[in-house]
Each structure stands twice: as C-alpha cells, then as structure tokens.
C-alpha positions as CSV (number, residue, x, y, z in Angstrom):
1,X,-25.4,-54.1,50.6
2,X,-24.4,-51.5,47.8
3,X,-25.5,-48.6,49.9
4,X,-23.6,-49.3,52.9
5,X,-20.3,-49.5,50.9
6,X,-20.8,-46.1,49.2
7,X,-19.4,-44.4,52.6
8,X,-16.3,-46.5,52.0
9,X,-15.4,-45.9,48.8
10,X,-16.0,-42.1,49.2
11,X,-13.7,-42.4,52.2
12,X,-11.0,-43.8,50.0
13,X,-11.2,-40.8,47.7
14,X,-8.6,-38.1,48.5
15,X,-9.9,-34.8,49.8
16,X,-8.2,-32.9,47.3
17,X,-9.8,-35.1,44.1
18,X,-13.0,-33.9,45.1
19,X,-12.0,-30.3,45.4
20,X,-10.1,-30.8,41.9
21,X,-13.2,-32.4,40.3
22,X,-15.5,-29.6,41.3
23,X,-13.3,-26.7,40.4
24,X,-13.0,-28.5,36.5
25,X,-16.9,-29.1,36.7
26,X,-17.7,-25.4,37.7
27,X,-15.2,-23.9,35.4
28,X,-16.5,-26.1,32.6
29,X,-20.0,-25.0,32.8
30,X,-18.7,-21.5,32.7
31,X,-16.4,-22.4,29.7
32,X,-19.8,-24.1,27.8
33,X,-21.6,-20.9,28.1
34,X,-18.7,-18.5,26.7
35,X,-18.1,-20.9,24.0
36,X,-21.8,-20.7,23.0
37,X,-21.7,-17.2,23.1
38,X,-18.3,-17.1,21.0
39,X,-19.9,-19.1,18.1
40,X,-22.5,-16.2,17.6
41,X,-20.3,-13.1,18.4
42,X,-18.7,-12.7,15.1
43,X,-15.3,-11.5,16.3
44,X,-12.4,-12.8,18.8
45,X,-13.4,-13.8,22.3
46,X,-11.0,-15.0,25.0
47,X,-11.4,-18.6,26.4
48,X,-13.7,-21.6,26.0
49,X,-14.2,-24.9,27.4
50,X,-10.3,-25.8,27.8
51,X,-9.0,-22.4,28.8
52,X,-11.4,-21.9,31.9
53,X,-10.8,-25.2,33.6
54,X,-7.1,-24.5,33.3
55,X,-7.6,-21.0,34.8
56,X,-9.7,-22.7,37.9
57,X,-6.9,-24.9,38.0
58,X,-4.1,-22.5,38.4
59,X,-6.3,-20.6,41.0
60,X,-6.7,-24.0,43.0
61,X,-3.2,-25.2,42.7
62,X,-1.7,-21.5,43.8
63,X,-4.1,-21.4,46.7
64,X,-2.9,-25.0,47.6
65,X,0.9,-24.6,47.0
66,X,0.8,-21.3,49.2
67,X,-0.7,-22.7,52.0
68,X,-3.8,-20.8,51.9
69,X,-1.6,-17.5,52.0
70,X,-3.9,-15.2,50.1
71,X,-1.2,-12.4,49.2
72,X,0.2,-15.3,46.8
73,X,-3.6,-15.9,45.6
74,X,-3.5,-12.1,45.1
75,X,-0.6,-11.9,43.0
76,X,-1.7,-14.5,41.1
77,X,-4.8,-12.8,40.3
78,X,-2.9,-9.9,39.2
79,X,-0.7,-12.0,36.7
80,X,-4.1,-13.6,35.3
81,X,-5.6,-9.9,35.0
82,X,-2.7,-8.8,33.2
83,X,-3.0,-11.7,30.8
84,X,-6.5,-10.9,30.3
85,X,-6.2,-7.4,29.7
86,X,-3.8,-8.5,26.9
87,X,-6.5,-10.3,25.3
88,X,-9.0,-7.7,25.9
89,X,-6.9,-5.3,23.9
90,X,-6.6,-7.8,21.3
91,X,-10.4,-7.9,21.2
92,X,-10.6,-4.1,21.1
93,X,-8.4,-4.0,17.7
94,X,-10.7,-6.8,16.1
95,X,-14.2,-5.9,17.1
96,X,-16.1,-2.3,17.6
97,X,-18.4,-3.6,20.1
98,X,-16.3,-5.3,23.1
99,X,-17.5,-5.7,26.3
100,X,-15.6,-7.3,29.0
101,X,-18.0,-10.0,30.5
102,X,-15.6,-12.8,29.4
103,X,-12.6,-11.3,30.9
104,X,-14.4,-10.7,34.3
105,X,-15.7,-14.4,34.2
106,X,-12.3,-15.2,33.6
107,X,-11.2,-13.7,36.6
108,X,-14.3,-15.1,38.7
109,X,-12.8,-18.7,37.6
110,X,-9.4,-17.9,39.1
111,X,-10.9,-17.1,42.3
112,X,-13.2,-19.8,42.3
113,X,-10.5,-22.4,42.2
114,X,-8.8,-20.6,45.4
115,X,-12.4,-20.5,47.1
116,X,-12.6,-24.2,46.3
117,X,-9.3,-24.8,47.5
118,X,-10.4,-23.2,51.0
119,X,-13.2,-26.0,51.3
120,X,-16.2,-23.2,50.4
121,X,-18.1,-25.6,48.0
122,X,-21.7,-23.9,48.6
123,X,-20.3,-20.5,48.1
124,X,-18.3,-21.5,44.7
125,X,-21.2,-23.5,43.7
126,X,-23.9,-20.5,44.2
127,X,-21.5,-17.7,42.7
128,X,-21.6,-19.9,39.4
129,X,-25.0,-20.5,39.3
130,X,-25.8,-16.5,39.8
131,X,-23.1,-16.3,37.3
132,X,-24.4,-18.2,34.8
133,X,-28.2,-16.8,35.3
134,X,-26.5,-13.2,34.6
135,X,-24.5,-14.2,31.4
136,X,-27.7,-16.1,30.3
137,X,-30.1,-13.4,30.9
138,X,-28.0,-10.7,29.3
139,X,-31.3,-9.9,26.6
140,X,-33.8,-9.8,29.3
141,X,-31.4,-7.6,31.9
142,X,-30.3,-5.0,29.1
143,X,-34.3,-4.7,28.2
144,X,-35.4,-4.4,31.9
145,X,-32.3,-1.2,32.2
146,X,-34.1,0.5,29.3
147,X,-37.7,0.0,31.0
148,X,-36.2,1.6,34.2
149,X,-35.5,5.2,34.1
150,X,-32.0,6.4,35.6
151,X,-33.8,8.1,38.5
152,X,-35.1,4.7,39.8
153,X,-31.3,4.4,41.1
154,X,-31.9,6.9,43.4
155,X,-35.3,5.1,44.3
156,X,-33.2,2.1,45.0
157,X,-30.9,4.0,47.2
158,X,-33.6,5.5,49.3
159,X,-34.8,1.8,50.0
160,X,-31.6,0.8,51.2
161,X,-31.4,4.0,53.4
162,X,-34.8,3.2,55.1
163,X,-33.4,-0.3,55.6
164,X,-29.8,-0.6,55.9
165,X,-28.9,2.8,57.2
166,X,-32.1,4.2,59.2
167,X,-33.2,1.0,60.9
168,X,-30.4,-0.3,62.5
169,X,-29.6,2.7,64.4
170,X,-33.0,3.2,65.8
171,X,-33.4,2.6,69.5
172,X,-35.2,-0.6,70.0
173,X,-37.2,-0.2,73.4
174,X,-40.4,1.5,74.4
175,X,-41.3,5.0,75.1
176,X,-44.1,6.7,76.8
177,X,-47.3,5.1,78.3
178,X,-48.5,4.2,75.0
179,X,-45.2,1.8,74.5
180,X,-44.0,3.5,71.1
181,X,-41.0,1.4,70.0
182,X,-39.3,3.5,67.4
183,X,-37.4,0.2,65.9
184,X,-40.8,-1.6,65.5
185,X,-42.3,1.8,64.1
186,X,-39.7,1.9,61.4
187,X,-39.4,-1.9,60.6
188,X,-43.4,-1.5,59.9
189,X,-42.6,1.5,57.5
190,X,-39.8,-0.6,55.6
191,X,-42.2,-3.5,55.2
192,X,-45.2,-1.2,53.5
193,X,-42.7,0.5,51.8
194,X,-41.2,-2.7,50.3
195,X,-44.6,-4.4,49.7
196,X,-45.3,-1.3,47.7
197,X,-42.1,-0.5,45.9
198,X,-42.5,-4.3,44.6
199,X,-45.9,-3.5,43.0
200,X,-44.4,-0.1,41.7
201,X,-41.1,-1.7,40.1
202,X,-43.9,-4.3,38.5
203,X,-45.9,-1.5,37.2
204,X,-42.7,0.5,35.7
205,X,-41.0,-2.7,34.1
206,X,-44.1,-3.7,32.3
207,X,-44.8,-0.4,31.0
208,X,-48.3,-0.1,29.5
209,X,-48.2,-3.8,28.8
210,X,-51.2,-6.2,29.7
211,X,-54.0,-3.7,29.7
212,X,-56.6,-2.2,32.4
213,X,-56.7,-5.6,34.3
214,X,-52.7,-6.0,34.8
215,X,-53.1,-2.6,35.6
216,X,-55.7,-3.1,38.4
217,X,-54.0,-5.7,40.1
218,X,-50.5,-3.8,40.3
219,X,-52.0,-0.5,41.2
220,X,-54.6,-2.5,43.7
221,X,-51.4,-3.9,45.3
222,X,-50.0,-0.3,45.8
223,X,-53.2,1.3,46.5
224,X,-56.7,0.3,45.5
225,X,-58.8,3.2,46.4
226,X,-56.4,5.3,44.2
227,X,-56.6,2.7,41.5
228,X,-60.5,2.7,42.1
229,X,-60.3,6.6,41.3
230,X,-58.1,6.4,38.1
231,X,-60.3,3.8,36.8
232,X,-63.5,5.9,37.4
233,X,-61.9,8.9,35.5
234,X,-60.8,6.8,32.8
235,X,-64.7,5.8,32.1
236,X,-65.2,9.4,31.3
237,X,-63.2,8.9,28.3
238,X,-63.5,5.4,27.5
239,X,-66.9,4.3,28.5
240,X,-66.6,0.1,29.1
241,X,-68.6,-0.3,31.9
242,X,-68.2,-4.0,32.5
243,X,-64.4,-4.1,32.0
244,X,-63.8,-1.1,34.3
245,X,-65.6,-2.1,37.1
246,X,-64.5,-5.6,37.1
247,X,-61.3,-4.1,37.4
248,X,-62.2,-2.6,40.4
249,X,-63.1,-5.5,41.9
250,X,-59.7,-6.8,41.0
251,X,-57.9,-3.9,42.8
252,X,-60.2,-4.3,45.7
253,X,-59.2,-8.2,46.1
254,X,-55.2,-7.2,45.9
255,X,-56.2,-5.4,49.1
256,X,-56.9,-8.6,50.9
257,X,-53.7,-10.2,49.8
258,X,-51.6,-7.3,50.6
259,X,-53.2,-7.1,54.2
260,X,-52.5,-11.1,54.3
261,X,-48.9,-10.5,53.9
262,X,-48.5,-7.7,56.2
263,X,-50.5,-9.9,59.0
264,X,-48.0,-12.8,58.4
265,X,-45.2,-10.6,58.8
266,X,-46.3,-8.9,62.1
267,X,-48.9,-10.9,63.9
268,X,-49.3,-14.8,63.8
269,X,-52.3,-14.5,65.9
270,X,-54.4,-12.4,63.3
271,X,-53.0,-14.1,60.9
272,X,-54.2,-17.3,62.3
273,X,-57.7,-15.6,62.6
274,X,-58.0,-14.0,59.3
275,X,-55.5,-15.3,56.8
276,X,-57.6,-18.0,55.4
277,X,-60.8,-15.8,55.1
278,X,-59.0,-12.6,53.4
279,X,-57.2,-15.2,51.1
280,X,-60.7,-16.8,50.1
281,X,-62.0,-13.0,49.5
282,X,-58.9,-12.0,48.0
283,X,-58.7,-14.9,45.5
284,X,-62.9,-14.8,45.1
285,X,-62.4,-11.1,44.1
286,X,-59.4,-11.7,41.5
287,X,-61.5,-14.6,39.7
288,X,-64.9,-12.6,40.1
289,X,-63.3,-9.5,38.7
290,X,-61.4,-11.1,35.9
291,X,-64.8,-12.9,34.8
292,X,-66.9,-9.7,34.9
293,X,-64.2,-7.4,33.1
294,X,-64.1,-10.0,30.1
295,X,-67.7,-9.5,29.5
296,X,-68.5,-7.9,26.1
297,X,-69.8,-3.9,26.8
298,X,-69.8,-2.6,23.5
299,X,-66.1,-1.8,23.2
300,X,-63.2,-3.0,20.8
301,X,-60.3,-4.9,22.9
302,X,-58.5,-4.3,25.7
303,X,-57.8,-0.7,27.1
304,X,-54.1,0.4,27.0
305,X,-53.3,1.1,31.1
306,X,-51.8,4.5,31.5
307,X,-51.8,5.1,35.3
308,X,-48.2,4.6,37.1
309,X,-48.2,5.2,41.0
310,X,-46.1,7.5,42.7
311,X,-42.4,6.4,44.2
312,X,-43.7,5.1,47.2
313,X,-39.9,5.2,48.6
314,X,-40.1,9.2,49.1
315,X,-38.4,10.1,52.3
316,X,-41.2,12.5,52.9
317,X,-44.0,9.4,52.1
318,X,-42.1,7.4,54.6
319,X,-41.7,10.0,57.3
320,X,-45.9,11.0,56.8
321,X,-46.4,7.0,57.1
322,X,-44.5,6.9,60.3
323,X,-46.3,9.7,61.8
324,X,-49.9,8.6,60.6
325,X,-48.9,5.2,61.9
326,X,-48.2,6.5,65.5
327,X,-51.1,8.8,65.9
328,X,-53.2,5.9,64.9
329,X,-51.6,3.8,67.3
330,X,-52.2,6.3,70.1
331,X,-55.7,7.0,68.9
332,X,-56.4,3.3,69.1
333,X,-55.3,2.8,72.5
334,X,-57.0,5.8,73.8
335,X,-60.2,4.8,72.3
336,X,-60.0,1.1,73.6
337,X,-59.5,2.6,77.3
338,X,-62.4,4.7,76.8
339,X,-64.9,3.1,74.6
340,X,-63.9,-0.3,74.5
341,X,-64.7,-2.4,71.6
342,X,-67.7,-0.4,70.2
343,X,-65.0,2.3,70.1
344,X,-62.7,0.4,67.8
345,X,-65.2,-0.7,65.8
346,X,-66.4,3.0,65.2
347,X,-62.7,4.1,64.6
348,X,-62.4,1.4,62.0
349,X,-65.2,2.8,60.1
350,X,-63.8,6.4,60.6
351,X,-60.3,5.5,59.2
352,X,-61.9,3.5,56.1
353,X,-61.8,6.6,53.9
354,X,-58.0,7.1,54.0
355,X,-55.0,4.6,53.7
356,X,-56.0,1.5,56.1
357,X,-52.4,0.0,56.4
358,X,-51.6,2.1,59.4
359,X,-54.8,1.1,61.1
360,X,-54.4,-2.3,60.6
361,X,-50.9,-2.5,61.5
362,X,-51.5,-0.5,64.7
363,X,-53.8,-3.2,65.6
364,X,-51.1,-6.1,64.5
365,X,-48.8,-4.6,67.2
366,X,-51.0,-4.4,69.9
367,X,-53.0,-7.7,69.4
368,X,-52.7,-10.0,72.1
369,X,-50.8,-7.2,74.4
370,X,-53.3,-4.4,74.8
371,X,-55.7,-5.1,72.6
372,X,-57.5,-8.4,72.7
373,X,-56.8,-10.5,69.3
374,X,-60.8,-11.3,68.7
375,X,-61.4,-7.6,68.8
376,X,-58.4,-6.7,66.7
377,X,-59.1,-9.2,64.1
378,X,-62.8,-7.9,64.0
379,X,-61.9,-4.4,63.4
380,X,-59.6,-5.3,60.7
381,X,-62.7,-6.8,58.8
382,X,-64.9,-4.0,59.6
383,X,-62.0,-1.5,58.2
384,X,-61.7,-3.7,55.3
385,X,-65.1,-3.7,54.5
386,X,-65.8,-0.2,54.9
387,X,-63.1,0.8,52.7
388,X,-64.8,-1.3,50.1
389,X,-67.8,0.8,50.8
390,X,-65.7,4.0,50.3
391,X,-64.4,2.9,47.1
392,X,-67.9,2.1,45.8
393,X,-68.7,5.9,47.0
394,X,-65.7,6.8,44.6
395,X,-67.0,4.6,41.8
396,X,-69.9,6.6,41.5
397,X,-68.6,9.9,42.0
398,X,-65.6,9.6,39.8
399,X,-67.1,7.8,36.8
400,X,-69.5,8.2,34.1
401,X,-72.9,7.1,35.2
402,X,-72.9,3.3,33.8
403,X,-69.5,2.6,35.3
404,X,-70.5,4.1,38.3
405,X,-73.3,2.3,39.0
406,X,-72.0,-1.1,38.2
407,X,-68.8,-0.3,40.1
408,X,-70.8,0.8,43.3
409,X,-73.0,-2.5,42.9
410,X,-70.2,-4.8,42.7
411,X,-68.2,-3.1,45.3
412,X,-70.8,-3.0,47.9
413,X,-71.8,-6.8,47.4
414,X,-68.0,-7.1,47.9
415,X,-68.2,-5.3,51.2
416,X,-71.2,-7.2,52.5
417,X,-69.6,-10.6,51.7
418,X,-66.2,-9.2,53.3
419,X,-68.0,-9.2,56.7
420,X,-68.5,-12.9,56.5
421,X,-65.4,-13.5,58.5
422,X,-66.8,-11.8,61.6
423,X,-68.8,-15.1,61.9
424,X,-65.6,-17.1,62.4
425,X,-64.0,-14.9,64.9
C-alpha cells in the first residue's frame, strides 16, 4: 500500500525542489571536503560547508532566472571568478605555499548549479564524484607524478596519436586478395600497444618495489620471452635457482592471460574454444610459479628487481608491429592455401621464437572466414606451447647452470601441459 503511494507523493513534489535539493547536496559534499582540508591547512582557505552551497544555489538560480541563456550564466561565472580571485590574493598574502584547488572547486560548484538547472543530474553527480576523488587522492596523485618521469607525457601523447588521430582516418575496407583491412590492422596495433602500455606504466609506477616475482608478472604481461632472458642473466650475478626459475614460470603464465584478453577483443569464437583453458593455464602457472619461487634456496630475502621494459608506444615499434602482422597474415593465408592444417601448425612452431602476438591475432582475424576456427585454435595452442619451449632454451642458455636446468625443466613441463587444450578442440 505504501509502495503504491510513493509515486503519488513524488508527483506532488515540485520539480525545481528536487533540483534545489540536489544542488545543495552535491555542493555540500564538496564543502565538507574543503572544510576538512581547511582544518589542517594552517592558513586561510576560502569557503566551506556554507559558502559552497551558496555558490551552487547562485549558479542554479541565475540559470533558472535567465531561462537557460548561457551568456547570463557566463557573466555570472566571471563575477564569481573575480570574487574568488580576490580571496586567492588574500591567501597568497597569508601563506607561502598556496594552491588554487579550493578556488577552482568554487567555480565548479557554480557551474554545477547551472547544470542541475538544465536537468543534467547524472553529469552533475559524476563530476562531483570525480572531483571528490581528485581532492581526496591529492597525496597519491602527487606521488604518482614523482614516479613517472616528464618524458612519459610524450609517451601518452603517442598513445593518443595512435588511437585518436591515426585510427579514425585509416580506411575501413579490404584491399588486395588477402582482404587486408588497414583499419582492423591498426586497431590490432592499438589494442596490443594498450595492453603492453598498461604493463609498462605499472612497471614505472611501482619502480623497484615488490621484488623479483612482481617484476616477473609485470614483465611477463609485456613480454614473457624478454623477461625469461632478463631473469636468466640476473642468475649469473645472484644465484637463486628457485626464486628465478619460479619467476620465469610466473612470466610464462602471464602470456596466457594476455592472449585471453586479446582473443576476447578480436575473436569470440576462439575465446569460446580457448578462453577457459588459457585462463586455467595462466592461473596454474601463477600459483605454481609463486609457490616454487618461495622455496628456500640459500639466499637471503627477495631480490630487488631492476628491469624496466622499453616504451611500447614508440611510433617505430608500432609500425614495425603492423608490418610484421601484415607479413604473418599473408604468410598464414598462403600456407593455408598450399599446405592446409599441417602447414599452419608448422608455421606456428616457426614463429614461436619471436613475438607470437602477430601470429595469434592474424588467426583471430581470419578465424571463421578464411581459417577454420578449430584449426586456428589448434595453431594458437601449438604456437604458445612452442614459445614455452623457446623460453626453456633461453633459460638454459642465459642462466647459470642451476637456474638454467631448473628453469628449463619447469618450462618444458609447462609446455607439455599447455598442449592439453588440443584435446578439447
């Protein structure tokens, strides 16, 4: 009975009353945050739990009275900005280290009032939530800025160039008898770069914290083959066979999680066939590698990680990846036409010593159209398993003898287990 009367009661409330309450609530939240900051600042700070709601109401009433005329709202914003500038000048006279966060928040509250007046409730709420996060995470964001060198701004600009500038203007149609689609090719470049860039950023942010195991996880998400080489070389200086061999397995497991993400982006059919198996293989390697790396081997504590991967968003690297992907895509289709499934499996073994992502993604693009889905899935399993064999050889070649033997045995065992998904295809 009560539930049926709720809509009737809500209908009796004036629509503008709801807007006023929302303006008061959102601006009050920001006012509370600034009030708490004021208590610890030790110097004059403008505004608080009363001033901010008043500014929000000012923006709301001005937008309402002007009938949505944004010129009037803009003039009101200039007036509030002039007032806040006066308050900021006073703060500069009383504090040596004075920021503009509170004054900018005051301007934002005025605009929020106008936005709510226009009926944009979701936008106003989302803006307040993001603003509160930015204000509360001040220390963490400042620490983050210290961890990331200034040149990383250029790195992120490169990512925007790859995605927001180049991708939209690339033709989205097939060319040649191999059905090469420049848009899809570059989209794959962007996706792989994004996954690698995420791992790269985590490596830079965490610095050398977390020990060898964490470094192996992050490096494995970037390139598990390179990480195996790095760990092998490290063993020649610090002989910790269990720790380093187990970390090689951790890096190898990240490859399967990375491939699962890429299949989820580019081939639902292959994801349905391989997603579950690859997740199991990846998680099993993470658990097994972690347990093995924690076994005592005569060393004292964790080793400090040193390796930081190269920037994956260099334009040269992106174009090289695109070229390799196109070459492998053409080779895959030629081999399929001439030799059928045996040729695809041989090609999977041949590409395994290199970066296997282009081969896997070429199959993901052609699966179901040119390449049978089951054949593509089998070739991906073979390529990933063969890549583990290559890493076992690298472990033996680049490591000291104890670590090399142990790493090779572990990775060869993992390679054999990685062929089990063939039974399910």
